[in-house]
C-alpha positions, 0 to 999 in steps of 0.5 A: 500500500502506498503512503497516499493510500494509507493516509486516505484509508486512515482518513476514511476510518477516522471520518467513520468513527467521528460520524458514529460518535456524533450519531451516538452522542445524539442518544440520551445517556445515563451518567455512566455513559450508556444509552438511557433506556428509562421511561415508559414504552409500548410494544402494541402492534398489529404485526402478528407473531408469525407471518400470515399467509397473505404475506408469504414471502414478504418480510416487509411491505410498502406503506400503501399495502400496509394501510390497506391491511391495517384498515381491514384489521380495524374494520374487523375489530369494530364488527366484533365490538360487544359481540359474544361470538366470533373467532377471537372469542372461540380462541379465548374460550369465551364464545357465547359469554360476551367479551370486552368492548374494543375500547379496552383492547390495546394492539395499536393501529399499525404494523410495526415499523423498523428501519423505516419499513413495515414488518409482516411478522415479529419473527425475523428468523427463520426467514419464513416468519414461522416458529420452528417445528415443535419436537415430539417430546415437547408436544407430549409435554404440552398436552400434559400441561394443557390437561392440567390447566383444564382441571377444575379440581385444584386452584394450583392446576389453573393457568398462571395468568388466571391465578394472577401470578404471571402473564406471557407478556412479562417475558422474557420474551416481552411480546404484546398481547390484546391489551396492557402492552406497557412497560416502565424501565428504570436503570442504574449502573448495576441493575435494570428494572422492567415493570410490566403493566399487566399483573404488575410483574417486575423483572430485575436484570443484574448487570455483569453478574452470574446466574443463580445455580440450576436449583434456583428457579423463578417465574420470570427466570434469572436475568443477567445483562451486559452492555455490548457497545450501545446495546443492552444484552440480557440472557435469561435462564433458570425458569420454573417447570411451570412457566412453559412459554409456548410449551417450552421447558425449564431449560429455555434460554432467552437472549434479548437485545435492547437498542435505543435508536432515537428519542422515541424508539427502542428496537427489541430483539429476542432469541428463544433457544430450547433444544428440547422444544424447537428444532432450532432457535428462533428470533423476534424483533419489534419496536418499543415506542415511547409512551406518555405514561404513567402505568397504573396499578393492575390489581389482579387479585382484587376482585378476581372472582374467576377462580372462585367461580370456576371451581365453585361452578364445578362443585355445583355441577358435581353436586347436581350430578350426585358426584361431589368431590 
């Protein structure tokens, strides 16, 4: 390499570093120099977890096409407003009993936008936007878990959200549901706290720590974080054998990446790895958008008549049939 080429290459490198530094300086930062992730955020979106057949082969779509889909979604939900039957009610087990008015749902009005374009699925890997094949041993495990949660013999057999213990959106991974898709992040030099709106769960991420021994299991797992440049990387293990994220085992490992890209957006990426559940790991990506807040308390236990009604109703049926338990 000639002297002139060497100087030119060096100048280009310095220019790139300077440009990167200038870009990074535009991010809000904490006193220790890391990007400031604090605030209230929402991941509400109309983008489904898995890519729908209408979008097969298209990971992203132009805004014009997105608007057509978004408008159709809005119209379908309005048709369901206050009704007691429909596909949504059937999947939630509430067909014939009525449901919330659309006012109470919080899924946003648009497909998720990342890198300036609309996404057709949260799943970005595999490229087809689908969850990898579930292994036979996992299917057997899922059937057993499903049978237990359908039981009306014991309160401890019912689902975790029904018992106000934890919901799937608490994560990890932290993915949106029908409503209450808000999170509050509080950050210090050695800890990151994530408050989840629904059921008021709290995740504690310990920075630069080590995982608890395998004998210590937690509902939300054990989260250890570190900074990779301007991205917070969080690895969570040590789940209980009752959490079962989409049928996962207690050996699930979730690796999350939080990257603040501007004043109003964090790009959230999470990879699920459980060799006893899925044929291969899979990854989701979606934006967390700044929200006004505050997050109000979700008092799940107060007025939670569901458990009493479910078990009490079962006992009345048994008594009427002459076979009380």
